[in-house]
C-alpha positions in Angstrom: -68.1 27.3 -36.6 -65.9 25.9 -39.3 -62.7 25.3 -37.3 -64.4 24.1 -34.0 -64.0 20.4 -33.5 -67.3 18.5 -33.5 -66.4 16.1 -30.7 -66.3 17.1 -27.0 -62.9 15.4 -26.8 -61.5 17.5 -29.6 -62.9 20.8 -28.2 -61.6 20.2 -24.7 -58.2 19.1 -26.1 -58.1 22.2 -28.3 -58.8 24.5 -25.4 -56.3 22.8 -23.1 -53.7 22.9 -25.9 -54.1 26.6 -26.5 -54.2 27.5 -22.9 -51.1 25.4 -22.2 -49.2 26.9 -25.1 -50.2 30.4 -23.9 -49.2 29.7 -20.3 -45.8 28.2 -21.4 -45.1 31.2 -23.7 -46.0 33.6 -20.9 -43.7 31.7 -18.5 -40.8 31.7 -21.0 -41.2 35.5 -21.6 -41.5 36.3 -17.9 -38.6 34.1 -16.8 -36.5 35.3 -19.7 -37.2 38.9 -18.6 -36.3 38.2 -15.0 -33.1 36.4 -16.1 -32.2 39.3 -18.4 -32.6 41.8 -15.6 -30.6 39.7 -13.2 -27.7 39.3 -15.7 -27.8 42.9 -16.8 -27.8 44.0 -13.2 -24.4 42.3 -12.8 -23.0 44.2 -15.8 -24.5 47.5 -14.4 -22.8 47.0 -11.1 -19.4 46.7 -12.8 -20.1 49.8 -14.9 -21.4 51.8 -11.9 -18.3 51.0 -10.0 -16.1 52.4 -12.8 -18.4 55.5 -13.0 -18.1 56.0 -9.2 -14.3 55.8 -9.5 -14.3 58.4 -12.3 -16.7 60.6 -10.3 -14.1 60.8 -7.4 -11.4 61.8 -9.9 -13.3 64.8 -11.2 -12.0 68.1 -9.8 -14.4 71.0 -8.9 -13.4 72.8 -12.0 -14.6 69.9 -14.2 -11.1 68.5 -15.0 -10.2 64.8 -14.6 -7.3 64.0 -12.3 -5.6 61.1 -14.1 -3.6 60.3 -11.0 -6.7 59.5 -9.1 -8.2 57.4 -12.0 -8.2 53.7 -11.3 -9.4 51.2 -13.9 -11.1 48.0 -13.2 -9.2 45.0 -14.6 -11.6 44.5 -17.6 -11.0 48.1 -18.7 -7.2 47.5 -18.9 -7.6 44.7 -21.5 -6.9 45.8 -25.0 -9.7 44.9 -27.5 -12.0 43.7 -24.7 -14.8 46.1 -25.7 -14.7 47.8 -22.3 -14.1 51.5 -22.1 -15.0 54.8 -20.4 -15.1 58.4 -21.3 -15.5 61.8 -19.6 -17.1 64.7 -21.5 -17.2 68.2 -20.0 -16.4 71.9 -20.6 -12.8 71.4 -19.5 -12.1 68.6 -22.0 -12.6 65.0 -23.0 -10.9 61.9 -21.7 -11.3 58.2 -22.6 -9.9 54.8 -21.9 -10.3 51.5 -23.7 -12.9 51.0 -26.5 -14.2 54.1 -28.2 -18.0 54.2 -28.5 -20.8 56.6 -29.2 -24.0 55.7 -27.2 -27.1 55.8 -29.3 -29.3 57.0 -26.4 -27.2 59.3 -24.2 -29.3 61.0 -21.5 -27.5 64.3 -21.1 -28.8 67.0 -18.8 -30.2 70.3 -19.7 -27.7 73.1 -18.9 -30.2 74.9 -16.8 -30.7 71.8 -14.6 -27.2 70.5 -13.8 -27.2 67.2 -11.9 -30.8 66.4 -12.6 -31.4 63.0 -14.2 -35.0 62.1 -14.6 -35.9 63.7 -11.3 -33.3 61.7 -9.3 -31.0 64.6 -8.2 -30.6 63.2 -4.7 -29.6 59.7 -5.7 -27.3 60.8 -8.5 -27.8 57.2 -9.9 -26.3 56.3 -13.3 -28.8 55.7 -16.0 -28.5 53.0 -18.7 -27.7 53.5 -22.4 -27.2 51.4 -25.5 -24.8 52.1 -28.3 -22.1 50.6 -30.5 -18.3 50.8 -30.4 -15.9 51.7 -33.2 -16.1 48.1 -34.5 -19.9 48.1 -34.7 -20.4 45.8 -31.7 -23.2 46.5 -29.3 -22.3 48.0 -26.0 -24.2 48.7 -22.8 -23.4 51.9 -21.0 -24.0 53.7 -17.7 -24.0 57.4 -17.6 -23.8 59.9 -14.7 -23.9 63.7 -14.9 -21.9 65.8 -12.3 -22.3 69.5 -11.6 -19.1 71.5 -11.5 -18.2 75.1 -11.5 -17.4 74.9 -15.2 -20.6 73.2 -16.0 -22.0 69.6 -16.2 -19.6 66.7 -16.8 -21.0 63.5 -18.3 -19.3 60.2 -17.1 -19.9 57.2 -19.3 -18.7 53.6 -18.8 -19.5 50.9 -21.3 -19.1 47.2 -21.7 -19.8 44.7 -24.5 -23.4 43.5 -24.6 -22.3 40.0 -25.1 -21.2 39.9 -21.5 -24.9 39.8 -20.5 -26.2 38.1 -23.6 -24.0 35.0 -23.4 -25.1 34.0 -19.9 -28.6 34.7 -20.8 -28.5 32.4 -23.8 -26.8 29.7 -21.6 -29.6 30.1 -19.1 -32.4 30.1 -21.7 -31.4 26.9 -23.4 -32.1 24.7 -20.4 -35.1 26.8 -19.6 -36.7 26.1 -23.0 -35.8 22.4 -22.6 -37.5 22.4 -19.2 -40.5 24.2 -20.5 -40.7 21.7 -23.4 -40.6 18.7 -21.0 -43.2 20.5 -18.9 -45.4 21.0 -22.0 -45.1 17.3 -22.8 -46.0 16.3 -19.3 -49.0 18.6 -19.3 -50.1 17.2 -22.7 -50.0 13.7 -21.3 -51.8 14.7 -18.2 -54.5 16.5 -20.3 -55.0 13.4 -22.5 -55.3 11.2 -19.4 -57.7 13.6 -17.8 -59.9 13.8 -20.9 -60.0 10.1 -21.3 -60.8 9.5 -17.7 -63.3 12.4 -17.5 -65.1 11.4 -20.7 -65.2 7.7 -19.8 -68.7 7.9 -18.3 -70.0 9.2 -21.7 -68.5 6.2 -23.5 -70.1 4.0 -20.8 -73.4 5.7 -21.4 -73.1 5.1 -25.1 -72.4 1.4 -24.5 -75.4 1.2 -22.2 -77.7 2.7 -24.8 -76.4 0.2 -27.4 -77.1 -2.6 -24.9 -80.6 -1.2 -24.5 -81.1 -1.1 -28.2 -79.8 -4.7 -28.6 -82.1 -5.9 -25.8 -79.3 -7.0 -23.5 -80.5 -4.6 -20.8 -83.8 -2.8 -20.3 -82.8 0.5 -18.8 -79.7 2.7 -18.3 -78.0 1.6 -15.1 -77.9 4.0 -12.2 -74.8 5.3 -10.4 -74.0 7.8 -13.2 -71.9 10.9 -12.4 -73.8 13.9 -11.2 -73.6 15.7 -14.6 -75.0 12.6 -16.4 -77.5 11.5 -13.8 -80.3 13.7 -15.1 -79.6 12.7 -18.7 -79.8 9.0 -17.8 -83.0 9.6 -15.9 -84.5 11.3 -19.0 -83.4 8.5 -21.3 -85.0 5.9 -19.0 -88.2 7.9 -18.9 -88.1 8.0 -22.7 -87.6 4.3 -22.9 -90.6 3.7 -20.5 -92.7 6.1 -22.5 -91.9 4.4 -25.7 -92.7 1.0 -24.2 -96.0 2.2 -22.9 -96.9 3.8 -26.2 -96.0 0.7 -28.2 -97.8 -1.5 -25.8 -100.9 0.6 -26.1 -100.6 0.6 -29.9 -100.1 -3.2 -29.9 -103.2 -3.7 -27.8 -105.2 -1.4 -30.0 -104.2 -3.1 -33.2 -104.6 -6.5 -31.7 -108.1 -5.7 -30.6 -108.9 -4.3 -34.0 -107.5 -7.4 -35.7 -109.4 -9.7 -33.4 -112.5 -7.7 -34.1 -112.0 -8.1 -37.8 -111.0 -11.8 -37.6 -114.5 -13.3 -37.2 -116.2 -11.1 -39.8 -113.4 -11.7 -42.2 -113.5 -15.5 -41.7 -117.3 -15.5 -42.2 -116.9 -13.4 -45.3 -114.3 -15.9 -46.7 -116.7 -18.8 -46.1 -119.5 -17.0 -47.8 -117.3 -16.2 -50.8 -116.1 -19.8 -51.0 -119.7 -21.1 -51.4 -120.5 -22.3 -54.9 -121.6 -19.6 -57.2 -120.7 -16.7 -54.9 -117.5 -15.8 -56.6 -117.4 -17.2 -60.1 -114.4 -15.2 -61.3 -112.5 -15.2 -58.0 -112.5 -11.4 -57.7 -114.1 -11.4 -54.3 -111.7 -14.0 -53.0 -108.8 -11.9 -54.2 -110.2 -8.9 -52.3 -110.7 -11.0 -49.1 -107.1 -12.3 -49.4 -105.9 -8.7 -49.9 -107.8 -7.6 -46.8 -106.3 -10.5 -44.9 -102.8 -9.5 -46.0 -103.4 -5.9 -44.8 -104.5 -7.1 -41.4 -101.5 -9.4 -41.1 -99.3 -6.5 -42.2 -100.5 -4.2 -39.4 -100.3 -7.1 -36.9 -96.7 -7.5 -37.9 -96.1 -3.9 -37.1 -97.8 -4.2 -33.7 -95.6 -7.2 -32.9 -92.4 -5.3 -33.5 -90.4 -5.1 -30.3 -89.6 -1.8 -28.7 -85.9 -1.0 -28.1 -85.0 -2.4 -24.7 -88.3 -4.1 -24.4 -88.5 -7.3 -22.3 -89.9 -9.2 -25.2 -86.7 -8.7 -27.3 -85.2 -12.1 -27.9 -82.1 -13.5 -29.6 -82.9 -15.2 -32.9 -80.3 -17.3 -34.6 -80.1 -16.7 -38.4 -79.0 -20.2 -39.4 -82.0 -21.9 -37.9 -84.5 -19.4 -39.2 -83.1 -19.3 -42.8 -82.9 -23.1 -42.9 -86.6 -23.5 -42.0 -87.6 -20.8 -44.5 -85.6 -22.4 -47.3 -87.2 -25.8 -46.6 -90.7 -24.2 -46.8 -89.9 -22.2 -49.9 -88.5 -25.1 -51.8 -91.8 -26.9 -51.4 -93.8 -23.8 -52.3 -91.8 -23.1 -55.4 -91.2 -26.7 -56.3 -91.9 -25.9 -60.0 -89.0 -23.5 -60.2 -85.4 -24.8 -60.6 -83.7 -22.3 -58.4 -80.5 -23.0 -56.4 -80.1 -21.2 -53.1 -76.6 -20.6 -51.7 -76.4 -19.6 -48.0 -73.3 -18.3 -46.2 -74.0 -17.5 -42.5 -71.7 -17.7 -39.5 -73.5 -20.0 -37.0 -72.8 -17.5 -34.2 -74.6 -14.6 -35.9 -77.9 -13.7 -34.2 -80.2 -10.7 -34.2 -82.1 -9.0 -31.4 -85.4 -9.5 -33.2 -88.5 -11.6 -32.4 -88.3 -14.9 -34.3 -91.8 -14.4 -35.9 -90.7 -10.9 -37.2 -87.4 -12.4 -38.5 -89.3 -15.1 -40.4 -91.6 -12.6 -41.9 -88.9 -10.2 -43.0 -86.4 -12.8 -44.4 -89.2 -14.9 -45.7 -90.6 -12.1 -47.8 -87.1 -11.3 -49.2 -86.4 -15.0 -50.1 -89.9 -15.4 -51.6 -89.5 -12.3 -53.7 -86.1 -13.4 -54.9 -87.4 -16.9 -55.6 -90.2 -15.5 -57.8 -87.9 -13.4 -60.0 -84.6 -15.4 -60.0 -83.6 -17.1 -63.2 -81.7 -19.9 -61.5 -79.7 -18.7 -58.5 -80.2 -17.0 -55.1 -77.5 -16.1 -52.7 -78.0 -15.1 -49.0 -75.0 -13.8 -47.0 -75.1 -12.5 -43.4 -72.3 -10.6 -41.9 -71.9 -8.7 -38.6 -70.8 -5.1 -38.8 -70.3 -3.8 -35.2 -73.7 -3.7 -33.6 -75.5 -4.4 -36.9 -76.1 -7.6 -38.8 -76.5 -7.2 -42.6 -78.5 -9.9 -44.4 -77.9 -9.6 -48.1 -80.2 -11.5 -50.5 -79.5 -11.3 -54.2 -80.8 -13.1 -57.3 -79.9 -13.4 -61.0 -83.3 -12.2 -62.2 -84.0 -9.0 -64.2 -83.6 -6.7 -61.2 -85.0 -3.2 -61.0 -84.0 0.1 -62.4 -83.0 3.0 -60.2 -86.4 4.7 -60.8 -88.3 1.5 -59.9 -86.5 0.9 -56.6 -88.4 3.6 -54.7 -91.7 2.4 -56.1 -91.0 -1.2 -55.0 -91.2 -0.1 -51.4 -94.6 1.4 -51.7 -97.3 -0.8 -50.1 -99.5 -2.5 -52.7 -97.3 -1.3 -55.6 -96.6 -4.3 -57.9 -93.9 -3.8 -60.6 -94.5 -7.3 -61.9 -98.1 -8.4 -62.4 -97.1 -12.0 -62.9 -97.9 -14.5 -60.2 -100.2 -14.1 -57.2 -98.2 -11.6 -55.2 -99.9 -8.5 -53.8 -97.0 -6.1 -53.5 -96.7 -6.0 -49.7 -93.7 -8.2 -49.2 -90.9 -5.6 -49.4 -92.8 -2.8 -47.6 -93.7 -5.2 -44.7 -90.0 -6.2 -44.5 -88.9 -2.6 -44.5 -91.4 -1.4 -41.9 -90.6 -4.3 -39.6 -86.9 -3.7 -40.0 -87.3 0.0 -39.1 -89.4 -0.8 -36.1 -86.7 -3.1 -34.9 -84.0 -0.5 -35.3 -82.8 -1.6 -38.7 -83.5 -0.8 -42.3 -83.9 -2.1 -45.8 -81.9 -1.1 -49.0 -82.4 -2.1 -52.6 -79.8 -1.9 -55.3 -78.5 -3.8 -58.4 -76.7 -7.0 -57.6 -73.1 -6.6 -58.7 -72.4 -10.3 -58.7 -75.5 -12.0 -60.1 -76.9 -9.0 -62.0 -80.5 -9.1 -60.5 -81.8 -7.4 -57.4 -79.8 -7.1 -54.2 -81.7 -6.5 -51.0 -79.7 -5.6 -47.8 -81.7 -6.1 -44.5 -80.0 -4.4 -41.5 -81.0 -5.6 -38.1 -79.5 -5.0 -34.6 -77.1 -7.7 -33.5 -77.7 -9.7 -30.4 -75.0 -10.1 -27.8 -76.8 -12.8 -25.8 -80.1 -13.8 -24.4 -82.3 -16.8 -25.1 -82.3 -18.0 -28.7 -85.6 -18.5 -30.4 
């Protein structure tokens, strides 16, 4: 779904936020309704008292005895908005504010004294209206049965009498609910961070397995994650077993080919056996293929016990020393920038083969300069090798990673250097990327390998 957060933290936080807002809104409405009923009840009691006084002043013939009429203090104040009125067949009487209720509940003439089925209680019923100044009033009405017919008694008071206390009560209520919402939000964030902490710990443990610092996911996981940790450990064991089987198979095959290949090389090297050197080239190519697959078999499995810590500075220094002798006829300057503390979780032999192939390839095609930089980016170490040679076009970059594909027929290369480096990098949990060098203008090769957090350096 488009608007559903992709993270568990986001989803849980969204659900908690929506439910909290709904609960606070329901609480505000419910409490406000209760407060309104409580405040309105006080107003109703005052109006009902005035209606009861008027009811005692009604004569049996429906007339109002003014001598028996007593007004509550608020009905005596001029312009206060309080008032009463008596409407019957014998006449109309009023006191205080004049008003016309919008919803008067008058009785049907054939049922005098009946008010919504409450003839026994003769309880006043509420009404809403406006006075002659347009102000809202709240009224209470009672219908009395007399010999002359029904008489309607109405007492009304200004609505602000109940609204003002309600507003005064709602303001601190909203402040309290706001503070409660903030407290709930803080508690929710704390709960989510504490509850999801085992997931972050599991992610760190998986990273440690991949980097070779630990072999398996530690036990003691929460109940909900225990089965997941067990499945991950089973997967790690299965991968180790499969890789060990593959290494044994390839190693046996390589050893089986080693003796015949050596004998074939000796035969080919005899005088007159290979006058044009074509057979020797084929033997060398077979030897490279065998070494290529042996390199794949040597790649360490994630979390395997053979995963070591290989320092880059030492490895690159040894490789440069060898390459300077191999390419002594080429005047190429190699610049190296590596933090001495940077190390990778890769077997030293694999590291030498990967970086050696990249440096050898750069040395063959560079005009005069090679640069090697190594930086750590989180759990990954990026080794960047670039030269000032002709480089490759975008269309040729993909072909350069195909085994045996040579884009430059000059020299004695066989086209396996970059593919071997790529496959070894991927088997070690990294990767290889080719692009144009922005600084030197030639080819830029980025080798990504898992960083090592410790262990024995090799």
